[in-house]
Backbone of each chain as nested JSON, in Angstrom:
{
  "chains": [
    {"id": "A", "residues": [
      {"number": 1, "name": "MET", "atoms": {"N": [159.527, 152.512, 144.492], "CA": [159.889, 151.122, 144.159], "C": [160.231, 150.354, 145.43]}},
      {"number": 2, "name": "VAL", "atoms": {"N": [160.981, 150.992, 146.329], "CA": [161.381, 150.314, 147.575], "C": [160.15, 150.049, 148.446]}},
      {"number": 3, "name": "VAL", "atoms": {"N": [159.31, 151.065, 148.608], "CA": [158.184, 150.939, 149.547], "C": [157.101, 150.026, 148.98]}},
      {"number": 4, "name": "PHE", "atoms": {"N": [156.566, 150.367, 147.801], "CA": [155.379, 149.666, 147.312], "C": [155.682, 148.361, 146.584]}},
      {"number": 5, "name": "ALA", "atoms": {"N": [156.866, 148.252, 145.977], "CA": [157.148, 147.042, 145.202], "C": [157.983, 146.035, 145.972]}},
      {"number": 6, "name": "LEU", "atoms": {"N": [158.633, 146.444, 147.075], "CA": [159.467, 145.496, 147.826], "C": [159.081, 145.421, 149.305]}},
      {"number": 7, "name": "ALA", "atoms": {"N": [159.097, 146.574, 149.995], "CA": [158.883, 146.555, 151.449], "C": [157.484, 146.047, 151.816]}},
      {"number": 8, "name": "VAL", "atoms": {"N": [156.457, 146.524, 151.109], "CA": [155.08, 146.09, 151.42], "C": [154.865, 144.623, 151.021]}},
      {"number": 9, "name": "PRO", "atoms": {"N": [155.192, 144.216, 149.775], "CA": [154.968, 142.803, 149.42], "C": [155.77, 141.826, 150.28]}},
      {"number": 10, "name": "LEU", "atoms": {"N": [156.958, 142.223, 150.73], "CA": [157.778, 141.319, 151.549], "C": [157.396, 141.368, 153.023]}},
      {"number": 11, "name": "GLY", "atoms": {"N": [156.472, 142.249, 153.384], "CA": [155.986, 142.313, 154.76], "C": [156.893, 143.092, 155.696]}},
      {"number": 12, "name": "TRP", "atoms": {"N": [157.83, 143.874, 155.14], "CA": [158.724, 144.674, 156.002], "C": [157.955, 145.807, 156.669]}},
      {"number": 13, "name": "VAL", "atoms": {"N": [156.964, 146.355, 155.949], "CA": [156.109, 147.405, 156.53], "C": [154.653, 147.024, 156.263]}},
      {"number": 14, "name": "ASP", "atoms": {"N": [153.762, 147.545, 157.11], "CA": [152.337, 147.268, 156.919], "C": [151.828, 148.027, 155.694]}},
      {"number": 15, "name": "PRO", "atoms": {"N": [151.026, 147.37, 154.875], "CA": [150.506, 148.082, 153.695], "C": [149.532, 149.175, 154.112]}},
      {"number": 16, "name": "PRO", "atoms": {"N": [149.583, 150.324, 153.466], "CA": [148.612, 151.383, 153.779], "C": [147.219, 150.936, 153.347]}},
      {"number": 17, "name": "SER", "atoms": {"N": [146.209, 151.362, 154.107], "CA": [144.846, 150.955, 153.772], "C": [144.41, 151.595, 152.462]}},
      {"number": 18, "name": "HIS", "atoms": {"N": [143.413, 150.974, 151.848], "CA": [142.913, 151.486, 150.572], "C": [142.409, 152.916, 150.728]}},
      {"number": 19, "name": "GLU", "atoms": {"N": [141.713, 153.163, 151.839], "CA": [141.136, 154.489, 152.062], "C": [142.231, 155.553, 152.214]}},
      {"number": 20, "name": "ALA", "atoms": {"N": [143.247, 155.219, 153.031], "CA": [144.32, 156.189, 153.277], "C": [145.057, 156.529, 151.978]}},
      {"number": 21, "name": "LEU", "atoms": {"N": [145.36, 155.479, 151.191], "CA": [146.106, 155.71, 149.947], "C": [145.244, 156.435, 148.916]}},
      {"number": 22, "name": "SER", "atoms": {"N": [143.946, 156.094, 148.888], "CA": [143.033, 156.793, 147.968], "C": [142.97, 158.272, 148.299]}},
      {"number": 23, "name": "ASN", "atoms": {"N": [142.886, 158.577, 149.597], "CA": [142.849, 159.986, 149.999], "C": [144.129, 160.705, 149.606]}},
      {"number": 24, "name": "LEU", "atoms": {"N": [145.253, 160.0, 149.754], "CA": [146.545, 160.604, 149.396], "C": [146.605, 160.899, 147.896]}},
      {"number": 25, "name": "VAL", "atoms": {"N": [146.126, 159.957, 147.089], "CA": [146.171, 160.13, 145.63], "C": [145.202, 161.226, 145.186]}},
      {"number": 26, "name": "ARG", "atoms": {"N": [144.079, 161.358, 145.911], "CA": [143.074, 162.369, 145.53], "C": [143.443, 163.771, 146.03]}},
      {"number": 27, "name": "HIS", "atoms": {"N": [144.359, 163.849, 146.969], "CA": [144.766, 165.153, 147.508], "C": [145.455, 165.968, 146.404]}},
      {"number": 28, "name": "PRO", "atoms": {"N": [145.227, 167.282, 146.355], "CA": [145.846, 168.097, 145.28], "C": [147.363, 167.936, 145.196]}},
      {"number": 29, "name": "ILE", "atoms": {"N": [148.024, 167.846, 146.354], "CA": [149.491, 167.689, 146.311], "C": [149.854, 166.31, 145.754]}},
      {"number": 30, "name": "GLY", "atoms": {"N": [149.067, 165.293, 146.134], "CA": [149.29, 163.942, 145.606], "C": [149.086, 163.906, 144.101]}},
      {"number": 31, "name": "ARG", "atoms": {"N": [148.034, 164.586, 143.644], "CA": [147.767, 164.638, 142.196], "C": [148.896, 165.343, 141.463]}},
      {"number": 32, "name": "MET", "atoms": {"N": [149.363, 166.448, 142.058], "CA": [150.444, 167.214, 141.432], "C": [151.72, 166.358, 141.359]}},
      {"number": 33, "name": "TYR", "atoms": {"N": [151.974, 165.611, 142.435], "CA": [153.152, 164.745, 142.48], "C": [153.073, 163.699, 141.366]}},
      {"number": 34, "name": "LEU", "atoms": {"N": [151.9, 163.074, 141.232], "CA": [151.733, 162.05, 140.189], "C": [151.825, 162.683, 138.801]}},
      {"number": 35, "name": "PHE", "atoms": {"N": [151.298, 163.897, 138.678], "CA": [151.328, 164.584, 137.384], "C": [152.769, 164.848, 136.945]}},
      {"number": 36, "name": "VAL", "atoms": {"N": [153.641, 165.089, 137.914], "CA": [155.061, 165.31, 137.592], "C": [155.791, 163.973, 137.489]}},
      {"number": 37, "name": "LEU", "atoms": {"N": [155.478, 163.061, 138.406], "CA": [156.204, 161.792, 138.485], "C": [156.004, 160.92, 137.249]}},
      {"number": 38, "name": "CYS", "atoms": {"N": [154.821, 160.972, 136.651], "CA": [154.553, 160.063, 135.527], "C": [155.113, 160.545, 134.182]}},
      {"number": 39, "name": "PRO", "atoms": {"N": [154.785, 161.753, 133.716], "CA": [155.254, 162.107, 132.369], "C": [156.763, 162.31, 132.254]}},
      {"number": 40, "name": "LEU", "atoms": {"N": [157.382, 162.908, 133.257], "CA": [158.811, 163.224, 133.118], "C": [159.683, 161.97, 132.977]}},
      {"number": 41, "name": "PRO", "atoms": {"N": [159.52, 160.941, 133.842], "CA": [160.322, 159.73, 133.628], "C": [160.008, 159.042, 132.303]}},
      {"number": 42, "name": "LEU", "atoms": {"N": [158.736, 159.115, 131.846], "CA": [158.411, 158.508, 130.545], "C": [159.129, 159.243, 129.417]}},
      {"number": 43, "name": "PHE", "atoms": {"N": [159.189, 160.574, 129.524], "CA": [159.925, 161.367, 128.531], "C": [161.411, 160.988, 128.569]}},
      {"number": 44, "name": "HIS", "atoms": {"N": [161.929, 160.841, 129.779], "CA": [163.334, 160.466, 129.986], "C": [163.619, 159.107, 129.334]}},
      {"number": 45, "name": "PHE", "atoms": {"N": [162.697, 158.149, 129.548], "CA": [162.839, 156.806, 128.958], "C": [162.801, 156.884, 127.437]}},
      {"number": 46, "name": "ALA", "atoms": {"N": [161.805, 157.634, 126.913], "CA": [161.638, 157.707, 125.461], "C": [162.854, 158.354, 124.801]}},
      {"number": 47, "name": "HIS", "atoms": {"N": [163.414, 159.356, 125.468], "CA": [164.574, 160.052, 124.927], "C": [165.769, 159.108, 124.783]}},
      {"number": 48, "name": "ARG", "atoms": {"N": [165.906, 158.17, 125.754], "CA": [167.031, 157.248, 125.706], "C": [166.776, 156.037, 124.828]}},
      {"number": 49, "name": "PHE", "atoms": {"N": [165.534, 155.616, 124.755], "CA": [165.227, 154.344, 124.091], "C": [164.941, 154.504, 122.596]}},
      {"number": 50, "name": "ARG", "atoms": {"N": [164.698, 155.732, 122.152], "CA": [164.303, 155.929, 120.739], "C": [165.39, 155.459, 119.791]}}
    ]},
    {"id": "B", "residues": [
      {"number": 1, "name": "MET", "atoms": {"N": [197.502, 143.341, 74.924], "CA": [196.195, 143.965, 74.763], "C": [195.467, 144.007, 76.102]}},
      {"number": 2, "name": "LYS", "atoms": {"N": [194.854, 145.163, 76.372], "CA": [194.155, 145.317, 77.648], "C": [192.839, 144.565, 77.633]}},
      {"number": 3, "name": "PRO", "atoms": {"N": [192.492, 143.922, 78.777], "CA": [191.179, 143.242, 78.81], "C": [190.047, 144.271, 78.811]}},
      {"number": 4, "name": "VAL", "atoms": {"N": [188.993, 143.948, 78.128], "CA": [187.852, 144.877, 78.046], "C": [187.034, 144.744, 79.333]}},
      {"number": 5, "name": "PRO", "atoms": {"N": [186.868, 145.847, 80.052], "CA": [186.074, 145.745, 81.291], "C": [184.624, 145.426, 80.991]}},
      {"number": 6, "name": "ARG", "atoms": {"N": [184.027, 144.649, 81.93], "CA": [182.612, 144.282, 81.737], "C": [181.725, 145.334, 82.38]}},
      {"number": 7, "name": "TYR", "atoms": {"N": [180.851, 145.894, 81.606], "CA": [179.94, 146.909, 82.137], "C": [178.564, 146.304, 82.361]}},
      {"number": 8, "name": "THR", "atoms": {"N": [177.882, 146.896, 83.307], "CA": [176.495, 146.479, 83.557], "C": [175.646, 147.728, 83.651]}},
      {"number": 9, "name": "GLU", "atoms": {"N": [174.4, 147.595, 83.3], "CA": [173.536, 148.797, 83.378], "C": [173.1, 149.073, 84.803]}},
      {"number": 10, "name": "PHE", "atoms": {"N": [173.342, 148.119, 85.717], "CA": [172.951, 148.336, 87.118], "C": [174.148, 148.81, 87.932]}},
      {"number": 11, "name": "HIS", "atoms": {"N": [173.845, 149.605, 88.924], "CA": [174.903, 150.094, 89.811], "C": [175.425, 148.933, 90.658]}},
      {"number": 12, "name": "PRO", "atoms": {"N": [176.716, 148.782, 90.779], "CA": [177.224, 147.677, 91.608], "C": [176.908, 147.901, 93.092]}},
      {"number": 13, "name": "ARG", "atoms": {"N": [176.807, 146.81, 93.826], "CA": [176.52, 146.937, 95.264], "C": [177.749, 147.466, 95.979]}},
      {"number": 14, "name": "TRP", "atoms": {"N": [177.521, 148.361, 96.949], "CA": [178.622, 148.878, 97.747], "C": [179.16, 147.769, 98.623]}},
      {"number": 15, "name": "TYR", "atoms": {"N": [180.456, 147.858, 98.893], "CA": [181.031, 146.907, 99.848], "C": [180.789, 147.459, 101.25]}},
      {"number": 16, "name": "ARG", "atoms": {"N": [180.088, 146.712, 102.022], "CA": [179.852, 147.132, 103.406], "C": [180.219, 145.973, 104.326]}},
      {"number": 17, "name": "CYS", "atoms": {"N": [181.125, 146.269, 105.233], "CA": [181.56, 145.242, 106.171], "C": [180.393, 144.933, 107.118]}},
      {"number": 18, "name": "ARG", "atoms": {"N": [180.056, 143.655, 107.242], "CA": [178.937, 143.287, 108.111], "C": [179.343, 143.392, 109.58]}},
      {"number": 19, "name": "VAL", "atoms": {"N": [178.542, 144.122, 110.34], "CA": [178.812, 144.279, 111.776], "C": [177.6, 143.767, 112.549]}},
      {"number": 20, "name": "SER", "atoms": {"N": [177.865, 142.947, 113.536], "CA": [176.778, 142.397, 114.338], "C": [176.048, 143.506, 115.093]}},
      {"number": 21, "name": "THR", "atoms": {"N": [174.748, 143.321, 115.277], "CA": [173.971, 144.299, 116.051], "C": [174.479, 144.358, 117.491]}},
      {"number": 22, "name": "TYR", "atoms": {"N": [175.02, 143.244, 117.925], "CA": [175.455, 143.154, 119.336], "C": [176.968, 143.261, 119.485]}},
      {"number": 23, "name": "TRP", "atoms": {"N": [177.608, 144.021, 118.596], "CA": [179.076, 144.154, 118.628], "C": [179.557, 144.711, 119.965]}},
      {"number": 24, "name": "TRP", "atoms": {"N": [178.708, 145.492, 120.628], "CA": [179.102, 146.188, 121.858], "C": [179.204, 145.256, 123.058]}},
      {"number": 25, "name": "VAL", "atoms": {"N": [178.657, 144.012, 122.932], "CA": [178.651, 143.092, 124.084], "C": [180.079, 142.764, 124.519]}},
      {"number": 26, "name": "GLY", "atoms": {"N": [180.987, 142.667, 123.544], "CA": [182.36, 142.288, 123.86], "C": [183.226, 143.432, 124.359]}},
      {"number": 27, "name": "HIS", "atoms": {"N": [182.708, 144.636, 124.376], "CA": [183.489, 145.801, 124.809], "C": [182.911, 146.324, 126.115]}},
      {"number": 28, "name": "ARG", "atoms": {"N": [183.714, 146.249, 127.168], "CA": [183.21, 146.556, 128.514], "C": [182.645, 147.976, 128.63]}},
      {"number": 29, "name": "ARG", "atoms": {"N": [183.354, 148.938, 128.052], "CA": [182.916, 150.337, 128.138], "C": [181.564, 150.547, 127.461]}},
      {"number": 30, "name": "TYR", "atoms": {"N": [181.456, 149.993, 126.233], "CA": [180.209, 150.161, 125.498], "C": [179.084, 149.379, 126.162]}},
      {"number": 31, "name": "LEU", "atoms": {"N": [179.441, 148.205, 126.725], "CA": [178.434, 147.395, 127.426], "C": [177.865, 148.175, 128.611]}},
      {"number": 32, "name": "LYS", "atoms": {"N": [178.764, 148.84, 129.36], "CA": [178.318, 149.646, 130.502], "C": [177.4, 150.779, 130.038]}},
      {"number": 33, "name": "PHE", "atoms": {"N": [177.815, 151.421, 128.94], "CA": [177.021, 152.531, 128.405], "C": [175.63, 152.051, 127.975]}},
      {"number": 34, "name": "LEU", "atoms": {"N": [175.612, 150.906, 127.236], "CA": [174.327, 150.397, 126.759], "C": [173.444, 149.933, 127.912]}},
      {"number": 35, "name": "LEU", "atoms": {"N": [174.045, 149.296, 128.925], "CA": [173.253, 148.866, 130.08], "C": [172.668, 150.069, 130.803]}},
      {"number": 36, "name": "ARG", "atoms": {"N": [173.442, 151.155, 130.842], "CA": [172.951, 152.376, 131.473], "C": [171.753, 152.936, 130.684]}},
      {"number": 37, "name": "GLU", "atoms": {"N": [171.884, 152.923, 129.369], "CA": [170.772, 153.414, 128.547], "C": [169.556, 152.495, 128.684]}},
      {"number": 38, "name": "LEU", "atoms": {"N": [169.819, 151.153, 128.702], "CA": [168.707, 150.204, 128.819], "C": [168.041, 150.269, 130.189]}},
      {"number": 39, "name": "SER", "atoms": {"N": [168.77, 150.761, 131.19], "CA": [168.165, 150.86, 132.523], "C": [166.991, 151.842, 132.524]}},
      {"number": 40, "name": "SER", "atoms": {"N": [166.906, 152.685, 131.485], "CA": [165.767, 153.606, 131.41], "C": [164.459, 152.843, 131.189]}},
      {"number": 41, "name": "VAL", "atoms": {"N": [164.564, 151.587, 130.698], "CA": [163.354, 150.756, 130.553], "C": [162.691, 150.567, 131.924]}},
      {"number": 42, "name": "PHE", "atoms": {"N": [163.518, 150.413, 132.943], "CA": [162.978, 150.202, 134.29], "C": [162.396, 151.5, 134.862]}},
      {"number": 43, "name": "VAL", "atoms": {"N": [162.875, 152.633, 134.359], "CA": [162.267, 153.907, 134.747], "C": [160.823, 153.931, 134.239]}},
      {"number": 44, "name": "ALA", "atoms": {"N": [160.64, 153.501, 132.983], "CA": [159.291, 153.454, 132.418], "C": [158.449, 152.403, 133.145]}},
      {"number": 45, "name": "TYR", "atoms": {"N": [159.073, 151.272, 133.508], "CA": [158.342, 150.219, 134.239], "C": [157.823, 150.747, 135.572]}},
      {"number": 46, "name": "PHE", "atoms": {"N": [158.644, 151.564, 136.236], "CA": [158.233, 152.143, 137.525], "C": [156.986, 153.018, 137.344]}},
      {"number": 47, "name": "VAL", "atoms": {"N": [156.975, 153.812, 136.266], "CA": [155.804, 154.658, 136.004], "C": [154.584, 153.783, 135.722]}},
      {"number": 48, "name": "GLY", "atoms": {"N": [154.788, 152.722, 134.923], "CA": [153.688, 151.798, 134.625], "C": [153.123, 151.182, 135.893]}},
      {"number": 49, "name": "LEU", "atoms": {"N": [154.018, 150.778, 136.787], "CA": [153.602, 150.173, 138.055], "C": [152.798, 151.179, 138.894]}},
      {"number": 50, "name": "THR", "atoms": {"N": [153.266, 152.434, 138.915], "CA": [152.558, 153.478, 139.673], "C": [151.164, 153.71, 139.103]}},
      {"number": 51, "name": "LEU", "atoms": {"N": [151.068, 153.779, 137.777], "CA": [149.763, 153.998, 137.146], "C": [148.833, 152.811, 137.395]}},
      {"number": 52, "name": "TRP", "atoms": {"N": [149.398, 151.611, 137.379], "CA": [148.626, 150.391, 137.656], "C": [148.069, 150.461, 139.082]}},
      {"number": 53, "name": "GLN", "atoms": {"N": [148.908, 150.916, 139.993], "CA": [148.485, 151.039, 141.394], "C": [147.352, 152.076, 141.532]}},
      {"number": 54, "name": "VAL", "atoms": {"N": [147.496, 153.209, 140.851], "CA": [146.455, 154.249, 140.914], "C": [145.15, 153.697, 140.341]}},
      {"number": 55, "name": "ARG", "atoms": {"N": [145.253, 152.936, 139.26], "CA": [144.054, 152.328, 138.637], "C": [143.389, 151.359, 139.611]}},
      {"number": 56, "name": "ALA", "atoms": {"N": [144.225, 150.534, 140.277], "CA": [143.675, 149.581, 141.248], "C": [142.997, 150.321, 142.403]}},
      {"number": 57, "name": "LEU", "atoms": {"N": [143.587, 151.41, 142.822], "CA": [142.989, 152.215, 143.901], "C": [141.63, 152.767, 143.471]}},
      {"number": 58, "name": "ALA", "atoms": {"N": [141.568, 153.233, 142.222], "CA": [140.321, 153.825, 141.737], "C": [139.222, 152.784, 141.587]}},
      {"number": 59, "name": "GLN", "atoms": {"N": [139.619, 151.508, 141.35], "CA": [138.616, 150.458, 141.123], "C": [138.037, 149.902, 142.421]}},
      {"number": 60, "name": "GLY", "atoms": {"N": [138.637, 150.235, 143.557], "CA": [138.056, 149.798, 144.826], "C": [138.989, 148.91, 145.644]}},
      {"number": 61, "name": "PRO", "atoms": {"N": [138.577, 148.595, 146.885], "CA": [139.437, 147.823, 147.796], "C": [139.799, 146.43, 147.28]}},
      {"number": 62, "name": "GLU", "atoms": {"N": [138.844, 145.757, 146.582], "CA": [139.142, 144.391, 146.087], "C": [140.248, 144.444, 145.032]}},
      {"number": 63, "name": "ALA", "atoms": {"N": [140.133, 145.394, 144.12], "CA": [141.144, 145.53, 143.058], "C": [142.495, 145.893, 143.667]}},
      {"number": 64, "name": "TYR", "atoms": {"N": [142.479, 146.712, 144.7], "CA": [143.731, 147.099, 145.37], "C": [144.371, 145.882, 146.046]}},
      {"number": 65, "name": "GLU", "atoms": {"N": [143.54, 145.02, 146.651], "CA": [144.047, 143.805, 147.295], "C": [144.629, 142.849, 146.246]}},
      {"number": 66, "name": "ARG", "atoms": {"N": [143.935, 142.748, 145.109], "CA": [144.432, 141.889, 144.018], "C": [145.783, 142.408, 143.514]}},
      {"number": 67, "name": "PHE", "atoms": {"N": [145.904, 143.732, 143.427], "CA": [147.164, 144.355, 142.982], "C": [148.301, 143.988, 143.948]}},
      {"number": 68, "name": "GLN", "atoms": {"N": [147.976, 144.058, 145.242], "CA": [149.015, 143.727, 146.236], "C": [149.382, 142.25, 146.197]}},
      {"number": 69, "name": "GLN", "atoms": {"N": [148.371, 141.399, 145.954], "CA": [148.638, 139.952, 145.823], "C": [149.584, 139.697, 144.644]}},
      {"number": 70, "name": "THR", "atoms": {"N": [149.329, 140.386, 143.545], "CA": [150.172, 140.211, 142.351], "C": [151.616, 140.596, 142.659]}},
      {"number": 71, "name": "LEU", "atoms": {"N": [151.783, 141.692, 143.403], "CA": [153.149, 142.147, 143.714], "C": [153.872, 141.167, 144.637]}},
      {"number": 72, "name": "ARG", "atoms": {"N": [153.116, 140.315, 145.333], "CA": [153.746, 139.346, 146.251], "C": [154.253, 138.107, 145.52]}},
      {"number": 73, "name": "SER", "atoms": {"N": [153.926, 137.947, 144.235], "CA": [154.37, 136.743, 143.511], "C": [155.889, 136.788, 143.321]}},
      {"number": 74, "name": "PRO", "atoms": {"N": [156.53, 135.604, 143.314], "CA": [157.996, 135.584, 143.173], "C": [158.499, 136.302, 141.927]}},
      {"number": 75, "name": "PHE", "atoms": {"N": [157.754, 136.153, 140.817], "CA": [158.184, 136.81, 139.576], "C": [158.207, 138.326, 139.731]}},
      {"number": 76, "name": "MET", "atoms": {"N": [157.117, 138.868, 140.32], "CA": [157.04, 140.318, 140.487], "C": [158.082, 140.819, 141.485]}},
      {"number": 77, "name": "LEU", "atoms": {"N": [158.333, 140.016, 142.516], "CA": [159.371, 140.411, 143.487], "C": [160.741, 140.451, 142.829]}},
      {"number": 78, "name": "ALA", "atoms": {"N": [161.023, 139.433, 141.98], "CA": [162.308, 139.405, 141.269], "C": [162.412, 140.598, 140.32]}},
      {"number": 79, "name": "LEU", "atoms": {"N": [161.295, 140.884, 139.63], "CA": [161.274, 142.035, 138.712], "C": [161.487, 143.344, 139.475]}},
      {"number": 80, "name": "SER", "atoms": {"N": [160.864, 143.437, 140.647], "CA": [161.024, 144.659, 141.456], "C": [162.473, 144.803, 141.924]}},
      {"number": 81, "name": "GLY", "atoms": {"N": [163.091, 143.68, 142.327], "CA": [164.493, 143.718, 142.765], "C": [165.401, 144.16, 141.63]}},
      {"number": 82, "name": "ALA", "atoms": {"N": [165.185, 143.568, 140.441], "CA": [165.993, 143.952, 139.269], "C": [165.758, 145.418, 138.929]}},
      {"number": 83, "name": "SER", "atoms": {"N": [164.501, 145.846, 139.012], "CA": [164.176, 147.242, 138.693], "C": [164.881, 148.187, 139.657]}},
      {"number": 84, "name": "LEU", "atoms": {"N": [164.849, 147.83, 140.936], "CA": [165.506, 148.69, 141.925], "C": [167.003, 148.793, 141.635]}},
      {"number": 85, "name": "PHE", "atoms": {"N": [167.62, 147.655, 141.292], "CA": [169.05, 147.658, 140.976], "C": [169.352, 148.588, 139.797]}},
      {"number": 86, "name": "PHE", "atoms": {"N": [168.576, 148.437, 138.712], "CA": [168.843, 149.251, 137.527], "C": [168.497, 150.73, 137.763]}},
      {"number": 87, "name": "LEU", "atoms": {"N": [167.459, 150.992, 138.574], "CA": [167.133, 152.384, 138.895], "C": [168.252, 153.036, 139.7]}},
      {"number": 88, "name": "MET", "atoms": {"N": [168.845, 152.245, 140.625], "CA": [169.968, 152.774, 141.408], "C": [171.163, 153.058, 140.495]}},
      {"number": 89, "name": "VAL", "atoms": {"N": [171.433, 152.108, 139.578], "CA": [172.537, 152.314, 138.619], "C": [172.291, 153.596, 137.823]}},
      {"number": 90, "name": "HIS", "atoms": {"N": [171.042, 153.753, 137.364], "CA": [170.678, 154.917, 136.559], "C": [170.9, 156.213, 137.35]}},
      {"number": 91, "name": "ALA", "atoms": {"N": [170.455, 156.209, 138.606], "CA": [170.551, 157.432, 139.423], "C": [172.004, 157.737, 139.798]}},
      {"number": 92, "name": "VAL", "atoms": {"N": [172.738, 156.7, 140.231], "CA": [174.121, 156.92, 140.683], "C": [174.998, 157.375, 139.514]}},
      {"number": 93, "name": "THR", "atoms": {"N": [174.827, 156.728, 138.354], "CA": [175.655, 157.131, 137.207], "C": [175.337, 158.564, 136.792]}},
      {"number": 94, "name": "TRP", "atoms": {"N": [174.059, 158.955, 136.911], "CA": [173.726, 160.339, 136.561], "C": [174.368, 161.309, 137.556]}},
      {"number": 95, "name": "CYS", "atoms": {"N": [174.269, 161.007, 138.856], "CA": [174.845, 161.915, 139.855], "C": [176.352, 162.073, 139.643]}},
      {"number": 96, "name": "ASN", "atoms": {"N": [177.013, 160.966, 139.27], "CA": [178.459, 161.037, 139.03], "C": [178.778, 161.788, 137.74]}},
      {"number": 97, "name": "LEU", "atoms": {"N": [177.829, 161.741, 136.81], "CA": [178.052, 162.374, 135.503], "C": [177.7, 163.86, 135.518]}},
      {"number": 98, "name": "ALA", "atoms": {"N": [176.866, 164.253, 136.482], "CA": [176.324, 165.622, 136.513], "C": [177.404, 166.709, 136.397]}},
      {"number": 99, "name": "PRO", "atoms": {"N": [178.567, 166.588, 137.091], "CA": [179.572, 167.654, 136.962], "C": [180.07, 167.851, 135.53]}},
      {"number": 100, "name": "LEU", "atoms": {"N": [180.019, 166.793, 134.709], "CA": [180.449, 166.933, 133.313], "C": [179.345, 167.564, 132.47]}},
      {"number": 101, "name": "ALA", "atoms": {"N": [178.085, 167.286, 132.848], "CA": [176.957, 167.809, 132.073], "C": [176.656, 169.262, 132.441]}},
      {"number": 102, "name": "MET", "atoms": {"N": [176.909, 169.628, 133.71], "CA": [176.606, 170.99, 134.155], "C": [177.888, 171.679, 134.608]}},
      {"number": 103, "name": "VAL", "atoms": {"N": [178.343, 172.596, 133.823], "CA": [179.513, 173.382, 134.229], "C": [178.986, 174.704, 134.789]}},
      {"number": 104, "name": "VAL", "atoms": {"N": [179.045, 174.838, 136.106], "CA": [178.497, 176.031, 136.761], "C": [179.647, 176.941, 137.172]}},
      {"number": 105, "name": "ARG", "atoms": {"N": [179.512, 178.222, 136.849], "CA": [180.545, 179.189, 137.235], "C": [179.947, 180.194, 138.199]}},
      {"number": 106, "name": "VAL", "atoms": {"N": [180.649, 180.424, 139.288], "CA": [180.239, 181.434, 140.265], "C": [181.402, 182.398, 140.432]}},
      {"number": 107, "name": "LEU", "atoms": {"N": [181.139, 183.685, 140.199], "CA": [182.168, 184.737, 140.271], "C": [183.371, 184.386, 139.387]}},
      {"number": 108, "name": "GLY", "atoms": {"N": [183.077, 183.851, 138.215], "CA": [184.134, 183.546, 137.254], "C": [184.911, 182.273, 137.532]}},
      {"number": 109, "name": "ARG", "atoms": {"N": [184.569, 181.596, 138.613], "CA": [185.282, 180.359, 138.942], "C": [184.355, 179.171, 138.783]}},
      {"number": 110, "name": "ARG", "atoms": {"N": [184.939, 178.081, 138.276], "CA": [184.127, 176.879, 138.069], "C": [183.854, 176.201, 139.409]}},
      {"number": 111, "name": "VAL", "atoms": {"N": [182.582, 175.879, 139.641], "CA": [182.205, 175.172, 140.878], "C": [182.805, 173.767, 140.829]}},
      {"number": 112, "name": "PRO", "atoms": {"N": [183.481, 173.329, 141.927], "CA": [184.121, 172.003, 141.9], "C": [183.128, 170.869, 141.606]}},
      {"number": 113, "name": "ASP", "atoms": {"N": [183.66, 169.806, 140.975], "CA": [182.808, 168.666, 140.585], "C": [182.087, 168.059, 141.782]}},
      {"number": 114, "name": "TRP", "atoms": {"N": [182.814, 167.941, 142.908], "CA": [182.217, 167.246, 144.047], "C": [181.032, 168.014, 144.625]}},
      {"number": 115, "name": "VAL", "atoms": {"N": [181.038, 169.354, 144.454], "CA": [179.906, 170.158, 144.949], "C": [178.648, 169.851, 144.118]}},
      {"number": 116, "name": "ILE", "atoms": {"N": [178.83, 169.776, 142.798], "CA": [177.678, 169.51, 141.92], "C": [177.163, 168.084, 142.147]}},
      {"number": 117, "name": "ALA", "atoms": {"N": [178.096, 167.11, 142.183], "CA": [177.669, 165.713, 142.42], "C": [177.021, 165.594, 143.798]}},
      {"number": 118, "name": "GLY", "atoms": {"N": [177.634, 166.235, 144.801], "CA": [177.092, 166.196, 146.167], "C": [175.707, 166.822, 146.236]}},
      {"number": 119, "name": "GLY", "atoms": {"N": [175.51, 167.916, 145.493], "CA": [174.202, 168.563, 145.452], "C": [173.139, 167.636, 144.887]}},
      {"number": 120, "name": "ASN", "atoms": {"N": [173.516, 166.878, 143.841], "CA": [172.569, 165.913, 143.259], "C": [172.22, 164.81, 144.247]}},
      {"number": 121, "name": "TYR", "atoms": {"N": [173.258, 164.281, 144.926], "CA": [173.004, 163.206, 145.91], "C": [172.133, 163.74, 147.05]}},
      {"number": 122, "name": "ALA", "atoms": {"N": [172.422, 164.985, 147.502], "CA": [171.659, 165.577, 148.604], "C": [170.199, 165.764, 148.194]}},
      {"number": 123, "name": "ALA", "atoms": {"N": [169.982, 166.264, 146.964], "CA": [168.612, 166.459, 146.48], "C": [167.878, 165.12, 146.421]}},
      {"number": 124, "name": "TRP", "atoms": {"N": [168.574, 164.073, 145.978], "CA": [167.993, 162.721, 145.893], "C": [167.573, 162.242, 147.283]}},
      {"number": 125, "name": "LEU", "atoms": {"N": [168.464, 162.442, 148.255], "CA": [168.165, 162.012, 149.63], "C": [166.962, 162.764, 150.199]}},
      {"number": 126, "name": "VAL", "atoms": {"N": [166.952, 164.091, 149.985], "CA": [165.862, 164.912, 150.54], "C": [164.517, 164.498, 149.932]}},
      {"number": 127, "name": "VAL", "atoms": {"N": [164.493, 164.363, 148.593], "CA": [163.239, 163.98, 147.925], "C": [162.788, 162.59, 148.391]}},
      {"number": 128, "name": "SER", "atoms": {"N": [163.748, 161.638, 148.514], "CA": [163.399, 160.281, 148.969], "C": [162.843, 160.321, 150.382]}},
      {"number": 129, "name": "ALA", "atoms": {"N": [163.456, 161.157, 151.249], "CA": [162.998, 161.243, 152.639], "C": [161.588, 161.834, 152.706]}},
      {"number": 130, "name": "VAL", "atoms": {"N": [161.354, 162.896, 151.905], "CA": [160.031, 163.539, 151.919], "C": [158.962, 162.578, 151.397]}},
      {"number": 131, "name": "VAL", "atoms": {"N": [159.265, 161.91, 150.254], "CA": [158.276, 160.994, 149.659], "C": [158.082, 159.762, 150.552]}},
      {"number": 132, "name": "GLY", "atoms": {"N": [159.198, 159.24, 151.079], "CA": [159.108, 158.052, 151.941], "C": [158.365, 158.348, 153.233]}}
    ]}
  ]
}
């Protein structure tokens, strides 16, 4: 949230290039990170909001 | 002479005191609790934003640039600021609450609260540093 939603849009840091970020997302560790990062917080949200 | 009670074939309605849905707004403790629970909405928003970013990346450089342009709008910046605030509230309140949720015993002795809370804060810092 700090890096991609605030620091990059406000110009505090240079945005990563499309190629660099695509490679990061396609990397097995990046995929594994996203696989954990996405469902668990959604489960956490659903558990509280139901 | 006793008055004859009036009977009806239908069951009478129960007396239920009407309580506002928002009764908790006037109570500071409950308001804090509800705001903490509602802050989980921003946890889901963060996941949505991440998935949106991955989708933009998959669609190509133009879509990624459009995604970044959208995040630069004042509305999205304000939303991101609010989200960061509520995410911090969510994380800090959990770290402070962790010693009550996890009672750890080592060699028959209860691990002090500050060790458990400190461990949570340390883990948060390490993960943030690695990801950042």
